[in-house]
TORKOL-4160 file (C-alpha; in steps of 0.2 Angstrom, whole numbers, padded with zeros to 4 digits, m for minus):
291
<pt num="1" X="m0190" Y="m1312" Z="0100"/>
<pt num="2" X="m0205" Y="m1301" Z="0105"/>
<pt num="3" X="m0204" Y="m1310" Z="0122"/>
<pt num="4" X="m0186" Y="m1306" Z="0124"/>
<pt num="5" X="m0188" Y="m1287" Z="0121"/>
<pt num="6" X="m0197" Y="m1283" Z="0138"/>
<pt num="7" X="m0184" Y="m1293" Z="0148"/>
<pt num="8" X="m0170" Y="m1284" Z="0138"/>
<pt num="9" X="m0177" Y="m1267" Z="0141"/>
<pt num="10" X="m0179" Y="m1271" Z="0159"/>
<pt num="11" X="m0161" Y="m1277" Z="0160"/>
<pt num="12" X="m0155" Y="m1261" Z="0152"/>
<pt num="13" X="m0165" Y="m1250" Z="0164"/>
<pt num="14" X="m0158" Y="m1259" Z="0179"/>
<pt num="15" X="m0140" Y="m1258" Z="0172"/>
<pt num="16" X="m0142" Y="m1239" Z="0168"/>
<pt num="17" X="m0149" Y="m1236" Z="0185"/>
<pt num="18" X="m0134" Y="m1245" Z="0193"/>
<pt num="19" X="m0122" Y="m1235" Z="0182"/>
<pt num="20" X="m0130" Y="m1219" Z="0188"/>
<pt num="21" X="m0129" Y="m1224" Z="0206"/>
<pt num="22" X="m0111" Y="m1229" Z="0204"/>
<pt num="23" X="m0107" Y="m1213" Z="0196"/>
<pt num="24" X="m0116" Y="m1203" Z="0210"/>
<pt num="25" X="m0107" Y="m1213" Z="0223"/>
<pt num="26" X="m0090" Y="m1210" Z="0215"/>
<pt num="27" X="m0094" Y="m1191" Z="0214"/>
<pt num="28" X="m0099" Y="m1191" Z="0232"/>
<pt num="29" X="m0083" Y="m1200" Z="0237"/>
<pt num="30" X="m0072" Y="m1189" Z="0226"/>
<pt num="31" X="m0080" Y="m1173" Z="0234"/>
<pt num="32" X="m0078" Y="m1179" Z="0252"/>
<pt num="33" X="m0060" Y="m1185" Z="0249"/>
<pt num="34" X="m0055" Y="m1170" Z="0239"/>
<pt num="35" X="m0040" Y="m1160" Z="0246"/>
<pt num="36" X="m0044" Y="m1143" Z="0253"/>
<pt num="37" X="m0041" Y="m1128" Z="0242"/>
<pt num="38" X="m0023" Y="m1122" Z="0244"/>
<pt num="39" X="m0018" Y="m1107" Z="0254"/>
<pt num="40" X="m0005" Y="m1097" Z="0245"/>
<pt num="41" X="0009" Y="m1091" Z="0256"/>
<pt num="42" X="0028" Y="m1090" Z="0256"/>
<pt num="43" X="0028" Y="m1108" Z="0259"/>
<pt num="44" X="0019" Y="m1112" Z="0242"/>
<pt num="45" X="0002" Y="m1118" Z="0238"/>
<pt num="46" X="m0001" Y="m1127" Z="0255"/>
<pt num="47" X="m0016" Y="m1138" Z="0258"/>
<pt num="48" X="m0008" Y="m1147" Z="0273"/>
<pt num="49" X="0006" Y="m1142" Z="0285"/>
<pt num="50" X="0012" Y="m1151" Z="0300"/>
<pt num="51" X="0027" Y="m1145" Z="0310"/>
<pt num="52" X="0035" Y="m1151" Z="0326"/>
<pt num="53" X="0037" Y="m1138" Z="0340"/>
<pt num="54" X="0052" Y="m1127" Z="0337"/>
<pt num="55" X="0066" Y="m1129" Z="0349"/>
<pt num="56" X="0074" Y="m1113" Z="0357"/>
<pt num="57" X="0081" Y="m1103" Z="0343"/>
<pt num="58" X="0097" Y="m1094" Z="0340"/>
<pt num="59" X="0098" Y="m1077" Z="0331"/>
<pt num="60" X="0092" Y="m1082" Z="0313"/>
<pt num="61" X="0105" Y="m1084" Z="0300"/>
<pt num="62" X="0094" Y="m1078" Z="0286"/>
<pt num="63" X="0078" Y="m1083" Z="0278"/>
<pt num="64" X="0076" Y="m1101" Z="0273"/>
<pt num="65" X="0071" Y="m1096" Z="0255"/>
<pt num="66" X="0081" Y="m1080" Z="0253"/>
<pt num="67" X="0082" Y="m1075" Z="0234"/>
<pt num="68" X="0100" Y="m1069" Z="0237"/>
<pt num="69" X="0106" Y="m1086" Z="0243"/>
<pt num="70" X="0121" Y="m1093" Z="0233"/>
<pt num="71" X="0122" Y="m1111" Z="0232"/>
<pt num="72" X="0137" Y="m1119" Z="0241"/>
<pt num="73" X="0141" Y="m1134" Z="0230"/>
<pt num="74" X="0151" Y="m1148" Z="0238"/>
<pt num="75" X="0163" Y="m1160" Z="0230"/>
<pt num="76" X="0148" Y="m1167" Z="0219"/>
<pt num="77" X="0146" Y="m1161" Z="0202"/>
<pt num="78" X="0134" Y="m1147" Z="0199"/>
<pt num="79" X="0128" Y="m1154" Z="0183"/>
<pt num="80" X="0127" Y="m1173" Z="0177"/>
<pt num="81" X="0138" Y="m1178" Z="0162"/>
<pt num="82" X="0128" Y="m1175" Z="0146"/>
<pt num="83" X="0115" Y="m1163" Z="0154"/>
<pt num="84" X="0112" Y="m1146" Z="0146"/>
<pt num="85" X="0105" Y="m1130" Z="0153"/>
<pt num="86" X="0102" Y="m1124" Z="0170"/>
<pt num="87" X="0094" Y="m1135" Z="0184"/>
<pt num="88" X="0075" Y="m1135" Z="0183"/>
<pt num="89" X="0066" Y="m1121" Z="0193"/>
<pt num="90" X="0051" Y="m1132" Z="0197"/>
<pt num="91" X="0048" Y="m1148" Z="0207"/>
<pt num="92" X="0050" Y="m1165" Z="0198"/>
<pt num="93" X="0035" Y="m1171" Z="0187"/>
<pt num="94" X="0028" Y="m1188" Z="0188"/>
<pt num="95" X="0017" Y="m1198" Z="0176"/>
<pt num="96" X="m0002" Y="m1194" Z="0179"/>
<pt num="97" X="m0008" Y="m1211" Z="0172"/>
<pt num="98" X="m0011" Y="m1222" Z="0188"/>
<pt num="99" X="m0004" Y="m1239" Z="0189"/>
<pt num="100" X="m0015" Y="m1255" Z="0194"/>
<pt num="101" X="m0019" Y="m1255" Z="0213"/>
<pt num="102" X="m0004" Y="m1264" Z="0221"/>
<pt num="103" X="0000" Y="m1264" Z="0239"/>
<pt num="104" X="0017" Y="m1272" Z="0236"/>
<pt num="105" X="0032" Y="m1264" Z="0245"/>
<pt num="106" X="0043" Y="m1252" Z="0235"/>
<pt num="107" X="0058" Y="m1264" Z="0234"/>
<pt num="108" X="0055" Y="m1282" Z="0227"/>
<pt num="109" X="0066" Y="m1297" Z="0230"/>
<pt num="110" X="0072" Y="m1295" Z="0212"/>
<pt num="111" X="0079" Y="m1278" Z="0217"/>
<pt num="112" X="0088" Y="m1282" Z="0233"/>
<pt num="113" X="0097" Y="m1269" Z="0244"/>
<pt num="114" X="0112" Y="m1275" Z="0254"/>
<pt num="115" X="0110" Y="m1274" Z="0273"/>
<pt num="116" X="0116" Y="m1259" Z="0281"/>
<pt num="117" X="0124" Y="m1258" Z="0298"/>
<pt num="118" X="0113" Y="m1251" Z="0312"/>
<pt num="119" X="0119" Y="m1234" Z="0316"/>
<pt num="120" X="0127" Y="m1233" Z="0333"/>
<pt num="121" X="0121" Y="m1218" Z="0344"/>
<pt num="122" X="0135" Y="m1206" Z="0346"/>
<pt num="123" X="0137" Y="m1189" Z="0353"/>
<pt num="124" X="0144" Y="m1181" Z="0337"/>
<pt num="125" X="0139" Y="m1181" Z="0319"/>
<pt num="126" X="0149" Y="m1191" Z="0306"/>
<pt num="127" X="0161" Y="m1180" Z="0296"/>
<pt num="128" X="0155" Y="m1171" Z="0281"/>
<pt num="129" X="0152" Y="m1183" Z="0267"/>
<pt num="130" X="0163" Y="m1182" Z="0251"/>
<pt num="131" X="0152" Y="m1194" Z="0241"/>
<pt num="132" X="0134" Y="m1195" Z="0236"/>
<pt num="133" X="0121" Y="m1204" Z="0247"/>
<pt num="134" X="0118" Y="m1222" Z="0243"/>
<pt num="135" X="0104" Y="m1228" Z="0254"/>
<pt num="136" X="0088" Y="m1221" Z="0263"/>
<pt num="137" X="0080" Y="m1230" Z="0278"/>
<pt num="138" X="0064" Y="m1225" Z="0287"/>
<pt num="139" X="0058" Y="m1239" Z="0299"/>
<pt num="140" X="0042" Y="m1230" Z="0303"/>
<pt num="141" X="0036" Y="m1233" Z="0285"/>
<pt num="142" X="0046" Y="m1248" Z="0281"/>
<pt num="143" X="0056" Y="m1238" Z="0268"/>
<pt num="144" X="0073" Y="m1246" Z="0263"/>
<pt num="145" X="0079" Y="m1241" Z="0246"/>
<pt num="146" X="0095" Y="m1237" Z="0237"/>
<pt num="147" X="0099" Y="m1219" Z="0232"/>
<pt num="148" X="0105" Y="m1214" Z="0215"/>
<pt num="149" X="0112" Y="m1198" Z="0209"/>
<pt num="150" X="0098" Y="m1188" Z="0199"/>
<pt num="151" X="0100" Y="m1175" Z="0186"/>
<pt num="152" X="0090" Y="m1167" Z="0173"/>
<pt num="153" X="0088" Y="m1167" Z="0154"/>
<pt num="154" X="0083" Y="m1154" Z="0141"/>
<pt num="155" X="0067" Y="m1156" Z="0131"/>
<pt num="156" X="0058" Y="m1147" Z="0118"/>
<pt num="157" X="0039" Y="m1144" Z="0120"/>
<pt num="158" X="0029" Y="m1134" Z="0107"/>
<pt num="159" X="0044" Y="m1125" Z="0101"/>
<pt num="160" X="0051" Y="m1120" Z="0118"/>
<pt num="161" X="0066" Y="m1129" Z="0127"/>
<pt num="162" X="0064" Y="m1134" Z="0145"/>
<pt num="163" X="0075" Y="m1143" Z="0158"/>
<pt num="164" X="0066" Y="m1157" Z="0168"/>
<pt num="165" X="0071" Y="m1168" Z="0182"/>
<pt num="166" X="0074" Y="m1187" Z="0178"/>
<pt num="167" X="0068" Y="m1197" Z="0193"/>
<pt num="168" X="0076" Y="m1214" Z="0194"/>
<pt num="169" X="0066" Y="m1230" Z="0193"/>
<pt num="170" X="0065" Y="m1241" Z="0209"/>
<pt num="171" X="0077" Y="m1230" Z="0218"/>
<pt num="172" X="0076" Y="m1213" Z="0227"/>
<pt num="173" X="0085" Y="m1199" Z="0217"/>
<pt num="174" X="0098" Y="m1187" Z="0225"/>
<pt num="175" X="0097" Y="m1170" Z="0217"/>
<pt num="176" X="0115" Y="m1168" Z="0211"/>
<pt num="177" X="0114" Y="m1149" Z="0213"/>
<pt num="178" X="0109" Y="m1151" Z="0231"/>
<pt num="179" X="0121" Y="m1154" Z="0246"/>
<pt num="180" X="0130" Y="m1169" Z="0253"/>
<pt num="181" X="0126" Y="m1174" Z="0271"/>
<pt num="182" X="0135" Y="m1165" Z="0284"/>
<pt num="183" X="0139" Y="m1149" Z="0274"/>
<pt num="184" X="0126" Y="m1138" Z="0283"/>
<pt num="185" X="0114" Y="m1137" Z="0268"/>
<pt num="186" X="0099" Y="m1145" Z="0260"/>
<pt num="187" X="0101" Y="m1163" Z="0255"/>
<pt num="188" X="0086" Y="m1167" Z="0243"/>
<pt num="189" X="0079" Y="m1184" Z="0238"/>
<pt num="190" X="0065" Y="m1187" Z="0226"/>
<pt num="191" X="0056" Y="m1203" Z="0222"/>
<pt num="192" X="0040" Y="m1210" Z="0213"/>
<pt num="193" X="0025" Y="m1215" Z="0224"/>
<pt num="194" X="0013" Y="m1224" Z="0212"/>
<pt num="195" X="0024" Y="m1230" Z="0198"/>
<pt num="196" X="0041" Y="m1237" Z="0194"/>
<pt num="197" X="0045" Y="m1245" Z="0210"/>
<pt num="198" X="0034" Y="m1234" Z="0222"/>
<pt num="199" X="0049" Y="m1231" Z="0232"/>
<pt num="200" X="0041" Y="m1216" Z="0241"/>
<pt num="201" X="0024" Y="m1223" Z="0242"/>
<pt num="202" X="0022" Y="m1221" Z="0261"/>
<pt num="203" X="0032" Y="m1205" Z="0263"/>
<pt num="204" X="0016" Y="m1196" Z="0265"/>
<pt num="205" X="0013" Y="m1206" Z="0281"/>
<pt num="206" X="0028" Y="m1200" Z="0290"/>
<pt num="207" X="0025" Y="m1192" Z="0307"/>
<pt num="208" X="0034" Y="m1179" Z="0317"/>
<pt num="209" X="0049" Y="m1186" Z="0326"/>
<pt num="210" X="0051" Y="m1201" Z="0314"/>
<pt num="211" X="0069" Y="m1206" Z="0311"/>
<pt num="212" X="0077" Y="m1206" Z="0294"/>
<pt num="213" X="0094" Y="m1213" Z="0291"/>
<pt num="214" X="0104" Y="m1208" Z="0275"/>
<pt num="215" X="0119" Y="m1218" Z="0271"/>
<pt num="216" X="0135" Y="m1213" Z="0262"/>
<pt num="217" X="0142" Y="m1230" Z="0260"/>
<pt num="218" X="0142" Y="m1237" Z="0278"/>
<pt num="219" X="0142" Y="m1220" Z="0286"/>
<pt num="220" X="0125" Y="m1216" Z="0293"/>
<pt num="221" X="0118" Y="m1198" Z="0294"/>
<pt num="222" X="0102" Y="m1198" Z="0306"/>
<pt num="223" X="0088" Y="m1185" Z="0304"/>
<pt num="224" X="0071" Y="m1183" Z="0312"/>
<pt num="225" X="0056" Y="m1177" Z="0304"/>
<pt num="226" X="0051" Y="m1159" Z="0309"/>
<pt num="227" X="0040" Y="m1153" Z="0295"/>
<pt num="228" X="0028" Y="m1160" Z="0282"/>
<pt num="229" X="0018" Y="m1150" Z="0269"/>
<pt num="230" X="0006" Y="m1155" Z="0255"/>
<pt num="231" X="0007" Y="m1142" Z="0241"/>
<pt num="232" X="m0005" Y="m1140" Z="0226"/>
<pt num="233" X="0005" Y="m1141" Z="0210"/>
<pt num="234" X="m0007" Y="m1145" Z="0196"/>
<pt num="235" X="m0016" Y="m1130" Z="0189"/>
<pt num="236" X="m0006" Y="m1118" Z="0199"/>
<pt num="237" X="0002" Y="m1103" Z="0191"/>
<pt num="238" X="0021" Y="m1103" Z="0187"/>
<pt num="239" X="0024" Y="m1091" Z="0201"/>
<pt num="240" X="0016" Y="m1102" Z="0214"/>
<pt num="241" X="0025" Y="m1118" Z="0207"/>
<pt num="242" X="0041" Y="m1108" Z="0209"/>
<pt num="243" X="0037" Y="m1105" Z="0227"/>
<pt num="244" X="0034" Y="m1124" Z="0229"/>
<pt num="245" X="0051" Y="m1127" Z="0222"/>
<pt num="246" X="0059" Y="m1117" Z="0235"/>
<pt num="247" X="0059" Y="m1132" Z="0246"/>
<pt num="248" X="0073" Y="m1140" Z="0235"/>
<pt num="249" X="0084" Y="m1125" Z="0235"/>
<pt num="250" X="0098" Y="m1121" Z="0247"/>
<pt num="251" X="0092" Y="m1116" Z="0265"/>
<pt num="252" X="0108" Y="m1112" Z="0275"/>
<pt num="253" X="0105" Y="m1126" Z="0288"/>
<pt num="254" X="0108" Y="m1145" Z="0289"/>
<pt num="255" X="0092" Y="m1154" Z="0283"/>
<pt num="256" X="0086" Y="m1168" Z="0273"/>
<pt num="257" X="0071" Y="m1165" Z="0261"/>
<pt num="258" X="0060" Y="m1179" Z="0253"/>
<pt num="259" X="0049" Y="m1175" Z="0238"/>
<pt num="260" X="0036" Y="m1185" Z="0230"/>
<pt num="261" X="0018" Y="m1184" Z="0223"/>
<pt num="262" X="0001" Y="m1186" Z="0230"/>
<pt num="263" X="m0013" Y="m1193" Z="0230"/>
<pt num="264" X="m0010" Y="m1211" Z="0225"/>
<pt num="265" X="m0027" Y="m1214" Z="0218"/>
<pt num="266" X="m0033" Y="m1208" Z="0201"/>
<pt num="267" X="m0031" Y="m1195" Z="0194"/>
<pt num="268" X="m0016" Y="m1193" Z="0207"/>
<pt num="269" X="0000" Y="m1183" Z="0206"/>
<pt num="270" X="m0009" Y="m1166" Z="0207"/>
<pt num="271" X="0000" Y="m1162" Z="0223"/>
<pt num="272" X="0018" Y="m1163" Z="0230"/>
<pt num="273" X="0023" Y="m1170" Z="0247"/>
<pt num="274" X="0037" Y="m1161" Z="0255"/>
<pt num="275" X="0045" Y="m1169" Z="0271"/>
<pt num="276" X="0059" Y="m1160" Z="0280"/>
<pt num="277" X="0070" Y="m1169" Z="0293"/>
<pt num="278" X="0084" Y="m1162" Z="0303"/>
<pt num="279" X="0098" Y="m1169" Z="0314"/>
<pt num="280" X="0092" Y="m1174" Z="0331"/>
<pt num="281" X="0093" Y="m1160" Z="0344"/>
<pt num="282" X="0096" Y="m1147" Z="0331"/>
<pt num="283" X="0094" Y="m1129" Z="0336"/>
<pt num="284" X="0081" Y="m1121" Z="0324"/>
<pt num="285" X="0089" Y="m1105" Z="0317"/>
<pt num="286" X="0076" Y="m1102" Z="0303"/>
<pt num="287" X="0067" Y="m1086" Z="0302"/>
<pt num="288" X="0049" Y="m1089" Z="0305"/>
<pt num="289" X="0039" Y="m1088" Z="0288"/>
<pt num="290" X="0023" Y="m1078" Z="0287"/>
<pt num="291" X="0008" Y="m1089" Z="0288"/>
């Protein structure tokens, strides 16, 4: 036994040294890869902003985030059956617990999506949709997912009632209080990125000019990416989180907005990814927001 003690002590010292080095390495990696501090502006708590060059503008209609905007609801219901309370004022929440590392694509063979027709280039847009979108395709990131209508529910937390978004599993969620395609308004989709299907896992990797096709049945509505933002959400005051949520509100122009979380790695989900796409050859009529 006495002979084993020195060897055991030596082994414990080596193990302790290894754990210390591993901890230091992780700390350095986390510090190097940590997102920059947010810049608080009218666009929200921005840590990354990428926008395509604006095309020649017409006189602005109004501010994209005007507080006096009235929502112009289309034929879709403004509130899902059984839901109570007003729509949530904040962006959707996602679970913080990270899943096991899995590079598998969002859609598995057990959850097939029927093939969609390839959109034929036309000089005009399809007519305004009267039904919710059913599928989202983004070839640049191998995204091909069905779309389900997404509402909210009312929950109680520490004696206070809140309304929260209910993001579908293994599908993108169309906000039922957002617009239908073709109605000159904001069409909003949210999706998980590191849990429950990981449908929007690679949305953060979209680039300016990438094409997105939103289907309503067999009818394609084509958009191209013009803006992308990463917004700090965790730890931000309520006023800033409401600024972040302005991206899912009415905007007065035809656009498709994708929303998910970031980063993928633990602790994850501290930021929100916002991708804005507009019809090809659109004329930018937005008021320029202060930087």
